[in-house]
DSSP file (Angstrom, degrees, kcal/mol; ACC not computed):
  #  RESIDUE AA STRUCTURE BP1 BP2  ACC     N-H-->O    O-->H-N    N-H-->O    O-->H-N    TCO  KAPPA ALPHA  PHI   PSI    X-CA   Y-CA   Z-CA
    1    1 A X              0   0    0      0, 0.0     2,-0.1     0, 0.0     5,-0.0   0.000 360.0 360.0 360.0 134.8  -22.3  -15.3   21.1
    2    2 A X     >  -     0   0    0      1,-0.1     4,-1.4     4,-0.0     3,-0.3  -0.359 360.0-119.6 -71.2 152.7  -21.8  -17.9   18.4
    3    3 A X  H  > S+     0   0    0      1,-0.2     4,-1.3     2,-0.2     3,-0.2   0.892 116.2  57.3 -57.3 -38.7  -18.4  -18.6   16.9
    4    4 A X  H  > S+     0   0    0      1,-0.2     4,-0.9     2,-0.2     3,-0.3   0.880 103.2  53.7 -63.1 -37.5  -19.8  -17.7   13.5
    5    5 A X  H  > S+     0   0    0     -3,-0.3     4,-1.2     1,-0.2     3,-0.4   0.843 103.5  57.1 -65.1 -32.0  -20.8  -14.2   14.9
    6    6 A X  H  X S+     0   0    0     -4,-1.4     4,-3.5    -3,-0.2    -1,-0.2   0.826  97.9  61.6 -68.2 -30.2  -17.3  -13.7   16.1
    7    7 A X  H  < S+     0   0    0     -4,-1.3    -1,-0.2    -3,-0.3    -2,-0.2   0.832 100.6  52.9 -62.5 -32.0  -16.0  -14.2   12.5
    8    8 A X  H  < S+     0   0    0     -4,-0.9     3,-0.3    -3,-0.4    -1,-0.2   0.884 115.5  41.1 -70.8 -37.9  -18.0  -11.2   11.4
    9    9 A X  H  < S+     0   0    0     -4,-1.2     2,-0.3     1,-0.2    -2,-0.2   0.940 138.1   8.6 -72.2 -50.1  -16.3   -9.2   14.1
   10   10 A X  S  < S-     0   0    0     -4,-3.5    -1,-0.2    -5,-0.1    -2,-0.2  -0.714  78.3-154.3-136.8  84.7  -12.8  -10.6   13.8
   11   11 A X        -     0   0    0     -3,-0.3    17,-0.5    -2,-0.3     3,-0.1  -0.274  13.6-136.8 -61.3 144.2  -12.4  -12.8   10.7
   12   12 A X        -     0   0    0      1,-0.3     2,-0.2    15,-0.1    -1,-0.1   0.780  46.4-106.9 -75.1 -28.7   -9.6  -15.4   11.1
   13   13 A X        -     0   0    0     14,-0.2     2,-0.4     2,-0.0    -1,-0.3  -0.710  28.2 -85.5 126.0-179.4   -8.1  -15.0    7.7
   14   14 A X  E     -A   26   0A   0     12,-2.7    12,-2.8    -2,-0.2     2,-0.4  -0.993  31.7-141.3-131.8 126.0   -8.0  -17.1    4.6
   15   15 A X  E     -A   25   0A   0     -2,-0.4     2,-0.5    10,-0.2    10,-0.2  -0.705  10.8-162.2 -92.9 141.0   -5.5  -19.8    3.9
   16   16 A X  E     -A   24   0A   0      8,-2.9     8,-2.4    -2,-0.4     2,-0.7  -0.985   9.2-147.9-120.4 121.1   -4.0  -20.2    0.4
   17   17 A X  E     -A   23   0A   0     -2,-0.5     6,-0.2     6,-0.2     5,-0.1  -0.814  19.6-145.8 -91.8 121.2   -2.3  -23.5   -0.4
   18   18 A X    >   -     0   0    0      4,-3.2     3,-1.9    -2,-0.7    88,-0.0  -0.259  28.1-101.2 -78.9 167.7    0.5  -22.9   -2.9
   19   19 A X  T 3  S+     0   0    0      1,-0.3    -1,-0.1     2,-0.1    -2,-0.0   0.788 123.9  58.0 -56.8 -29.2    1.6  -25.2   -5.6
   20   20 A X  T 3  S-     0   0    0      2,-0.1    -1,-0.3     1,-0.1     3,-0.1   0.575 119.9-110.3 -78.1 -10.2    4.5  -26.4   -3.4
   21   21 A X  S <  S+     0   0    0     -3,-1.9    -2,-0.1     1,-0.4    -1,-0.1   0.150  77.6 131.0  97.2 -18.4    1.9  -27.5   -0.7
   22   22 A X        -     0   0    0     -5,-0.1    -4,-3.2     1,-0.1     2,-0.4  -0.319  51.4-134.5 -64.8 152.3    3.0  -24.7    1.6
   23   23 A X  E     -A   17   0A   0     -6,-0.2     2,-0.4    -3,-0.1    -6,-0.2  -0.929  16.8-170.5-114.2 136.1    0.2  -22.6    3.1
   24   24 A X  E     -A   16   0A   0     -8,-2.4    -8,-2.9    -2,-0.4     2,-0.6  -0.985  14.4-147.2-118.7 134.3    0.1  -18.8    3.4
   25   25 A X  E     -A   15   0A   0     -2,-0.4     2,-0.5    71,-0.4   -10,-0.2  -0.910   0.8-151.3-107.9 121.4   -2.6  -17.1    5.5
   26   26 A X  E     -A   14   0A   0    -12,-2.8   -12,-2.7    -2,-0.6     2,-0.3  -0.799  26.5-170.5 -86.0 123.6   -4.0  -13.7    4.5
   27   27 A X        -     0   0    0     68,-0.9   -14,-0.2    -2,-0.5   -15,-0.1  -0.801  28.5 -94.2-116.5 156.7   -5.1  -12.1    7.7
   28   28 A X        -     0   0    0    -17,-0.5     2,-0.1    -2,-0.3    94,-0.1  -0.410  54.0 -97.0 -62.7 145.0   -7.1   -9.0    8.5
   29   29 A X        -     0   0    0     -2,-0.1     2,-0.2     1,-0.1    -1,-0.1  -0.439  41.0-144.7 -63.9 134.3   -4.9   -6.0    9.2
   30   30 A X     >  -     0   0    0     -2,-0.1     4,-1.5     1,-0.1     3,-0.3  -0.575  23.8-110.5 -95.3 163.7   -4.3   -5.4   12.9
   31   31 A X  H  > S+     0   0    0      1,-0.2     4,-0.6     2,-0.2     3,-0.3   0.892 120.4  53.9 -57.1 -41.4   -4.0   -2.0   14.6
   32   32 A X  H  4 S+     0   0    0      1,-0.2     4,-0.4     2,-0.2    -1,-0.2   0.816 111.4  44.7 -65.3 -31.0   -0.3   -2.8   15.2
   33   33 A X  H  > S+     0   0    0     -3,-0.3     4,-3.1     1,-0.2    -1,-0.2   0.688  92.2  86.4 -82.1 -20.9    0.2   -3.5   11.4
   34   34 A X  H  X S+     0   0    0     -4,-1.5     4,-3.2    -3,-0.3     5,-0.3   0.874  86.0  49.0 -53.4 -51.4   -1.8   -0.4   10.3
   35   35 A X  H  X S+     0   0    0     -4,-0.6     4,-2.1     1,-0.2    -1,-0.2   0.925 117.8  40.3 -56.3 -47.7    1.1    2.2   10.5
   36   36 A X  H  > S+     0   0    0     -4,-0.4     4,-2.6     2,-0.2    -1,-0.2   0.895 115.9  51.8 -67.4 -39.5    3.5    0.0    8.5
   37   37 A X  H  X S+     0   0    0     -4,-3.1     4,-2.9     2,-0.2     5,-0.2   0.932 112.0  45.7 -61.2 -48.5    0.8   -1.2    6.1
   38   38 A X  H  X S+     0   0    0     -4,-3.2     4,-1.4    -5,-0.2    -1,-0.2   0.914 113.4  48.8 -62.1 -43.8   -0.3    2.4    5.3
   39   39 A X  H  < S+     0   0    0     -4,-2.1     4,-0.4    -5,-0.3    -1,-0.2   0.925 115.4  45.7 -62.1 -44.5    3.2    3.6    4.9
   40   40 A X  H  < S+     0   0    0     -4,-2.6     3,-0.4     1,-0.2    -2,-0.2   0.918 118.5  39.8 -64.8 -44.1    4.0    0.6    2.5
   41   41 A X  H >X S+     0   0    0     -4,-2.9     3,-1.5     1,-0.2     4,-1.0   0.595  86.8  96.9 -87.4  -9.4    0.8    0.8    0.4
   42   42 A X  G >< S+     0   0    0     -4,-1.4     3,-1.1     1,-0.3     4,-0.5   0.874  81.9  52.2 -48.9 -48.6    0.7    4.6    0.2
   43   43 A X  G 34 S+     0   0    0     -3,-0.4    -1,-0.3    -4,-0.4     4,-0.2   0.798 118.9  37.5 -59.3 -26.7    2.4    4.7   -3.3
   44   44 A X  G <> S+     0   0    0     -3,-1.5     4,-2.4    -4,-0.2     5,-0.3   0.431  87.9  99.5-102.0  -1.7   -0.2    2.2   -4.6
   45   45 A X  H <X S+     0   0    0     -3,-1.1     4,-2.8    -4,-1.0     5,-0.2   0.905  82.0  49.1 -57.3 -47.5   -3.2    3.5   -2.8
   46   46 A X  H  > S+     0   0    0     -4,-0.5     4,-1.8     1,-0.2    -1,-0.2   0.905 112.8  47.9 -58.9 -42.8   -4.7    5.5   -5.7
   47   47 A X  H  > S+     0   0    0     -4,-0.2     4,-0.5     1,-0.2    -1,-0.2   0.876 114.2  46.6 -66.3 -37.3   -4.3    2.6   -8.1
   48   48 A X  H >X S+     0   0    0     -4,-2.4     4,-0.7     1,-0.2     3,-0.6   0.840 107.8  55.5 -74.8 -32.5   -5.9    0.2   -5.6
   49   49 A X  H >X S+     0   0    0     -4,-2.8     3,-1.1    -5,-0.3     4,-0.7   0.890 101.4  59.9 -62.1 -37.9   -8.7    2.5   -4.9
   50   50 A X  H 3X S+     0   0    0     -4,-1.8     4,-0.5     1,-0.3    -1,-0.2   0.761  99.3  57.9 -64.1 -23.2   -9.4    2.6   -8.6
   51   51 A X  H <X S+     0   0    0     -3,-0.6     4,-1.1    -4,-0.5    -1,-0.3   0.773  92.0  73.1 -74.2 -26.0  -10.0   -1.2   -8.4
   52   52 A X  H XX>S+     0   0    0     -3,-1.1     4,-3.2    -4,-0.7     5,-1.6   0.916  90.6  50.3 -62.8 -49.6  -12.7   -0.9   -5.9
   53   53 A X  H 3<5S+     0   0    0     -4,-0.7    -1,-0.2     1,-0.3     7,-0.2   0.884 114.3  45.5 -59.5 -36.5  -15.6    0.5   -8.0
   54   54 A X  H 3<5S+     0   0    0     -4,-0.5    13,-0.5     1,-0.1    -1,-0.3   0.688 125.7  29.8 -78.7 -16.6  -15.2   -2.2  -10.6
   55   55 A X  H <<5S+     0   0    0     -4,-1.1    15,-0.3    -3,-0.9    -2,-0.2   0.729 132.9   0.2-118.5 -23.1  -14.9   -5.0   -8.1
   56   56 A X  T  <5S+     0   0    0     -4,-3.2     2,-0.5    -5,-0.2    -3,-0.2   0.586  85.0 106.2-147.3 -12.0  -16.8   -4.4   -4.9
   57   57 A X  S > <S-     0   0    0     -5,-1.6     3,-1.8     1,-0.1     4,-0.4  -0.662  74.0-116.1 -79.6 123.2  -18.7   -1.2   -4.6
   58   58 A X  T 3  S-     0   0    0     -2,-0.5    -1,-0.1     1,-0.3    -2,-0.1  -0.361  93.4  -3.4 -58.4 126.8  -22.5   -1.9   -5.0
   59   59 A X  T >  S+     0   0    0     -2,-0.1     3,-2.0     1,-0.1    -1,-0.3   0.425  93.4 124.0  74.6  -2.0  -23.8   -0.2   -8.0
   60   60 A X  T <  S+     0   0    0     -3,-1.8    -2,-0.1     1,-0.3    -6,-0.1   0.762  72.1  53.5 -65.3 -23.6  -20.5    1.5   -8.9
   61   61 A X  T >  S-     0   0    0     -4,-0.4     3,-0.6    -8,-0.1    -1,-0.3   0.326 115.2-114.0 -92.8   9.4  -20.5    0.0  -12.3
   62   62 A X  T <  S-     0   0    0     -3,-2.0    -2,-0.1     1,-0.2    -4,-0.0   0.822  74.0 -54.8  65.3  29.5  -24.0    1.3  -13.1
   63   63 A X  T 3  S+     0   0    0      1,-0.1    -1,-0.2     0, 0.0    -3,-0.1   0.703  99.2 137.6  78.1  20.6  -25.4   -2.2  -13.2
   64   64 A X  S <  S-     0   0    0     -3,-0.6    -2,-0.1     1,-0.1    -1,-0.1   0.269  80.8 -87.0 -87.2  10.4  -22.9   -3.4  -15.8
   65   65 A X        +     0   0    0      1,-0.2     3,-0.1     2,-0.0    -1,-0.1   0.794  57.1 178.6  97.7  28.5  -22.2   -6.7  -14.1
   66   66 A X        -     0   0    0      1,-0.1     2,-0.4    -9,-0.1    -1,-0.2  -0.335  48.1 -90.7 -58.7 147.5  -19.5   -6.1  -11.5
   67   67 A X    >   -     0   0    0    -13,-0.5     3,-1.9     4,-0.2    -1,-0.1  -0.479  33.7-148.6 -64.2 118.7  -18.6   -9.3   -9.7
   68   68 A X  T 3  S+     0   0    0     -2,-0.4    -1,-0.2     1,-0.3    -2,-0.1   0.750  94.8  59.4 -64.0 -23.5  -20.9   -9.3   -6.6
   69   69 A X  T 3  S-     0   0    0      2,-0.0    -1,-0.3     1,-0.0   -13,-0.1   0.467 111.3-119.2 -85.7  -0.5  -18.4  -11.1   -4.5
   70   70 A X    <   +     0   0    0     -3,-1.9   -14,-0.1   -15,-0.3    -2,-0.1   0.742  48.9 170.4  77.2  21.9  -15.8   -8.3   -5.0
   71   71 A X        -     0   0    0    -16,-0.1     2,-0.3     1,-0.1    -4,-0.2  -0.383  36.3-112.3 -66.6 145.9  -13.2  -10.5   -6.8
   72   72 A X        -     0   0    0      1,-0.1     2,-0.5    -2,-0.1    -1,-0.1  -0.579  22.6-122.1 -79.6 138.8  -10.3   -8.6   -8.2
   73   73 A X     >  -     0   0    0     -2,-0.3     4,-2.5     1,-0.2     5,-0.2  -0.703  18.7-140.9 -77.7 124.5  -10.0   -8.5  -12.0
   74   74 A X  H  > S+     0   0    0     -2,-0.5     4,-2.6     1,-0.2     5,-0.2   0.860  99.3  51.3 -56.2 -37.7   -6.5  -10.0  -12.8
   75   75 A X  H  > S+     0   0    0      2,-0.2     4,-2.1     1,-0.2    -1,-0.2   0.929 112.2  45.7 -65.8 -45.0   -5.8   -7.6  -15.6
   76   76 A X  H  > S+     0   0    0      2,-0.2     4,-2.1     1,-0.2    -2,-0.2   0.896 114.0  50.0 -64.2 -39.9   -6.7   -4.5  -13.4
   77   77 A X  H  X S+     0   0    0     -4,-2.5     4,-2.7     1,-0.2    -2,-0.2   0.923 110.0  49.3 -64.6 -45.4   -4.6   -6.0  -10.6
   78   78 A X  H  X S+     0   0    0     -4,-2.6     4,-2.3     1,-0.2    -1,-0.2   0.860 108.7  54.3 -66.2 -33.6   -1.6   -6.6  -12.8
   79   79 A X  H  X S+     0   0    0     -4,-2.1     4,-1.1     2,-0.2    -1,-0.2   0.934 111.3  43.7 -62.4 -45.7   -1.8   -3.1  -14.1
   80   80 A X  H  X S+     0   0    0     -4,-2.1     4,-1.8     1,-0.2     3,-0.2   0.870 113.8  52.8 -61.5 -39.3   -1.7   -1.7  -10.6
   81   81 A X  H  X S+     0   0    0     -4,-2.7     4,-1.4     1,-0.2    -2,-0.2   0.854 100.5  60.5 -68.8 -35.3    1.1   -4.1   -9.9
   82   82 A X  H  < S+     0   0    0     -4,-2.3    -1,-0.2     1,-0.2    -2,-0.2   0.869 115.5  34.0 -59.4 -37.3    3.2   -3.0  -12.8
   83   83 A X  H  < S+     0   0    0     -4,-1.1    -1,-0.2    -3,-0.2    -2,-0.2   0.715 135.3  22.5 -89.1 -23.7    3.3    0.5  -11.4
   84   84 A X  H  X S+     0   0    0     -4,-1.8     4,-2.2    -5,-0.1     3,-0.2   0.016  73.3 131.3-137.2  31.5    3.4   -0.3   -7.7
   85   85 A X  H  X S+     0   0    0     -4,-1.4     4,-2.8     1,-0.2     5,-0.2   0.857  73.7  54.8 -57.2 -41.8    4.7   -3.8   -7.3
   86   86 A X  H  > S+     0   0    0      1,-0.2     4,-2.1     2,-0.2    -1,-0.2   0.922 111.0  45.6 -61.8 -43.1    7.3   -3.0   -4.6
   87   87 A X  H  > S+     0   0    0     -3,-0.2     4,-2.5     2,-0.2    -2,-0.2   0.904 113.6  49.0 -65.5 -41.2    4.6   -1.3   -2.4
   88   88 A X  H  X S+     0   0    0     -4,-2.2     4,-2.7     2,-0.2     5,-0.2   0.904 109.1  52.6 -65.5 -40.9    2.2   -4.2   -2.9
   89   89 A X  H  X S+     0   0    0     -4,-2.8     4,-2.2     2,-0.2    -2,-0.2   0.926 110.8  48.2 -59.3 -44.0    4.9   -6.7   -2.1
   90   90 A X  H  X S+     0   0    0     -4,-2.1     4,-1.9    -5,-0.2    -2,-0.2   0.941 113.2  47.1 -61.8 -46.3    5.6   -4.9    1.2
   91   91 A X  H  X S+     0   0    0     -4,-2.5     4,-2.2     1,-0.2    -2,-0.2   0.876 111.8  49.7 -65.1 -37.4    1.9   -4.6    2.1
   92   92 A X  H  X S+     0   0    0     -4,-2.7     4,-2.2     1,-0.2     6,-0.4   0.872 109.1  53.3 -66.3 -36.5    1.3   -8.3    1.4
   93   93 A X  H  X S+     0   0    0     -4,-2.2     4,-1.5    -5,-0.2     5,-0.4   0.884 109.8  48.1 -63.1 -38.9    4.2   -9.3    3.4
   94   94 A X  H  < S+     0   0    0     -4,-1.9    -2,-0.2     2,-0.2    -1,-0.2   0.930 114.1  45.5 -64.8 -47.3    2.9   -7.3    6.4
   95   95 A X  H  < S+     0   0    0     -4,-2.2   -68,-0.9     1,-0.2    -2,-0.2   0.834 120.3  37.9 -71.0 -33.0   -0.6   -8.7    6.1
   96   96 A X  H  < S-     0   0    0     -4,-2.2   -71,-0.4    -5,-0.2    -1,-0.2   0.684  99.1-130.3 -91.1 -18.6    0.5  -12.3    5.7
   97   97 A X     <  +     0   0    0     -4,-1.5     2,-0.3     1,-0.3    -3,-0.2   0.553  64.1 133.4  79.0   5.9    3.4  -12.2    8.1
   98   98 A X        -     0   0    0     -6,-0.4    -1,-0.3    -5,-0.4    -2,-0.2  -0.659  65.9-100.7 -87.6 142.7    5.6  -13.8    5.4
   99   99 A X    >>  -     0   0    0     -2,-0.3     4,-1.7     1,-0.1     3,-1.2  -0.313  31.3-116.7 -57.9 146.5    9.1  -12.3    4.7
  100  100 A X  H 3> S+     0   0    0      1,-0.3     4,-3.2     2,-0.2     5,-0.3   0.872 115.2  62.3 -53.5 -37.9    9.1  -10.2    1.5
  101  101 A X  H 3> S+     0   0    0      1,-0.2     4,-1.1     2,-0.2    -1,-0.3   0.858 103.0  49.4 -59.2 -34.5   11.5  -12.7   -0.1
  102  102 A X  H <4 S+     0   0    0     -3,-1.2     4,-0.4     2,-0.2     3,-0.3   0.928 111.9  47.9 -69.8 -43.8    8.8  -15.4    0.2
  103  103 A X  H >< S+     0   0    0     -4,-1.7     3,-1.4     1,-0.2    -2,-0.2   0.936 113.5  47.6 -63.1 -45.7    6.2  -13.1   -1.4
  104  104 A X  H 3< S+     0   0    0     -4,-3.2    -1,-0.2     1,-0.2    -2,-0.2   0.727 107.6  57.2 -70.0 -19.3    8.5  -12.1   -4.2
  105  105 A X  T 3< S+     0   0    0     -4,-1.1    -1,-0.2    -3,-0.3    -2,-0.2   0.454  81.2 113.6 -88.5  -1.9    9.5  -15.8   -4.8
  106  106 A X  S <  S-     0   0    0     -3,-1.4     2,-0.1    -4,-0.4    -3,-0.0  -0.422  71.8-117.5 -68.9 144.8    5.9  -16.9   -5.5
  107  107 A X     >  -     0   0    0      1,-0.1     4,-2.5    -2,-0.1     5,-0.2  -0.371  36.3-100.5 -68.6 163.8    5.0  -18.1   -8.9
  108  108 A X  H  > S+     0   0    0      1,-0.2     4,-2.5     2,-0.2     5,-0.2   0.853 120.4  50.3 -62.2 -38.3    2.4  -15.9  -10.7
  109  109 A X  H  > S+     0   0    0      2,-0.2     4,-2.1     1,-0.2    -1,-0.2   0.933 114.6  43.9 -67.1 -44.0   -0.5  -18.2  -10.0
  110  110 A X  H  > S+     0   0    0      2,-0.2     4,-2.3     1,-0.2    -2,-0.2   0.878 112.6  53.1 -63.1 -38.3    0.3  -18.5   -6.3
  111  111 A X  H  X S+     0   0    0     -4,-2.5     4,-2.9     2,-0.2     5,-0.2   0.935 108.6  49.2 -63.1 -46.8    0.9  -14.7   -6.1
  112  112 A X  H  X S+     0   0    0     -4,-2.5     4,-2.6     1,-0.2    -1,-0.2   0.919 111.2  50.4 -60.5 -44.2   -2.5  -13.9   -7.6
  113  113 A X  H  X S+     0   0    0     -4,-2.1     4,-2.1     2,-0.2    -1,-0.2   0.911 112.6  46.2 -58.1 -44.6   -4.2  -16.4   -5.2
  114  114 A X  H  X S+     0   0    0     -4,-2.3     4,-2.7     2,-0.2    -2,-0.2   0.911 112.2  50.8 -64.9 -44.9   -2.4  -14.7   -2.2
  115  115 A X  H  X S+     0   0    0     -4,-2.9     4,-2.5     1,-0.2    -2,-0.2   0.916 110.9  49.1 -60.6 -44.2   -3.2  -11.2   -3.5
  116  116 A X  H  X S+     0   0    0     -4,-2.6     4,-3.1    -5,-0.2    -1,-0.2   0.923 110.9  49.7 -62.2 -44.0   -6.9  -12.1   -3.9
  117  117 A X  H  X S+     0   0    0     -4,-2.1     4,-2.4     2,-0.2     5,-0.2   0.916 110.3  49.6 -62.4 -44.2   -7.0  -13.6   -0.4
  118  118 A X  H  X S+     0   0    0     -4,-2.7     4,-1.4     1,-0.2    -1,-0.2   0.916 114.4  46.9 -62.1 -42.3   -5.4  -10.5    1.1
  119  119 A X  H  X S+     0   0    0     -4,-2.5     4,-1.9    -5,-0.2    -2,-0.2   0.940 112.9  47.7 -62.0 -48.3   -8.0   -8.4   -0.8
  120  120 A X  H  < S+     0   0    0     -4,-3.1     4,-0.4     1,-0.2    -2,-0.2   0.858 111.1  50.1 -65.0 -35.4  -11.0  -10.5    0.2
  121  121 A X  H  < S+     0   0    0     -4,-2.4    -1,-0.2    -5,-0.2    -2,-0.2   0.823 125.3  27.7 -73.3 -28.2  -10.0  -10.6    3.9
  122  122 A X  H  X S+     0   0    0     -4,-1.4     4,-1.7    -5,-0.2    -2,-0.2   0.456  91.7  94.7-114.3   0.2   -9.6   -6.9    4.1
  123  123 A X  H  X S+     0   0    0     -4,-1.9     4,-3.5     1,-0.2     5,-0.4   0.843  81.0  57.2 -63.0 -37.3  -11.9   -5.4    1.4
  124  124 A X  H  > S+     0   0    0     -4,-0.4     4,-2.5     1,-0.2     5,-0.5   0.929 106.4  50.6 -65.2 -41.5  -14.9   -4.8    3.7
  125  125 A X  H  >>S+     0   0    0     -4,-0.2     4,-1.5     1,-0.2     5,-1.5   0.944 119.3  35.7 -59.3 -46.3  -12.8   -2.6    6.0
  126  126 A X  I  <>S+     0   0    0     -4,-1.7     5,-3.0     3,-0.2     6,-0.3   0.936 121.8  43.5 -76.5 -44.3  -11.4   -0.5    3.2
  127  127 A X  I  <5S+     0   0    0     -4,-3.5     5,-0.2    -5,-0.2    -3,-0.2   0.846 126.4  31.0 -71.5 -33.2  -14.5   -0.4    1.0
  128  128 A X  I  <5S+     0   0    0     -4,-2.5    -1,-0.2    -5,-0.4    -3,-0.2   0.693 135.1  20.5-100.5 -17.3  -17.0    0.2    3.8
  129  129 A X  I  X5S+     0   0    0     -4,-1.5     4,-0.9    -5,-0.5    -3,-0.2   0.791 125.0  36.7-114.8 -50.1  -14.9    2.2    6.2
  130  130 A X  I  ><S+     0   0    0     -5,-1.5     4,-2.1     2,-0.2     3,-0.5   0.959 113.9  50.0 -77.7 -52.8  -11.9    3.9    4.7
  131  131 A X  H  ><S+     0   0    0     -5,-3.0     4,-2.1     1,-0.2     5,-0.2   0.893 108.1  53.1 -59.4 -41.7  -13.2    4.9    1.2
  132  132 A X  H  > S+     0   0    0     -6,-0.3     4,-0.6     1,-0.2    -1,-0.2   0.887 109.6  50.3 -59.0 -35.9  -16.4    6.6    2.5
  133  133 A X  H >< S+     0   0    0     -4,-0.9     3,-0.7    -3,-0.5    -1,-0.2   0.891 111.1  48.2 -65.8 -39.2  -14.1    8.7    4.9
  134  134 A X  H 3< S+     0   0    0     -4,-2.1    -2,-0.2     1,-0.2    -1,-0.2   0.798 105.5  59.5 -70.5 -29.0  -11.9    9.6    1.9
  135  135 A X  H 3<        0   0    0     -4,-2.1    -1,-0.2     1,-0.2    -2,-0.2   0.693 360.0 360.0 -75.4 -16.7  -14.9   10.6   -0.2
  136  136 A X    <<        0   0    0     -3,-0.7    -1,-0.2    -4,-0.6    -2,-0.1   0.513 360.0 360.0 -71.8 360.0  -16.0   13.2    2.3
């Protein structure tokens, strides 16, 4: 099996270089992280699910031009963050392996880049596996 094929099965993650030069890696959620992640993100789950149709579900926007790459809309993300920032900080800390203090200390541009990376690395799992199960 080619190394590229393995990336589809188990993506390595996405590195984000911060303004300070430090790197944070957004990784796919592991089975061991899942209980803590779900517990952390539960208060924000509904708000985050609401982001999916506008950003990554094929045809969910009725052909109105949703970003085909599934990028998060910063305004929608900030709206979700305003109501559920604590939960999102905890979840991002779990997925990146960075202490929560590091996540909370990011400037807004770096924070948005890290949030996007966490979303991009994990969106397929949630959009293609979790949401269809919840829709049943």
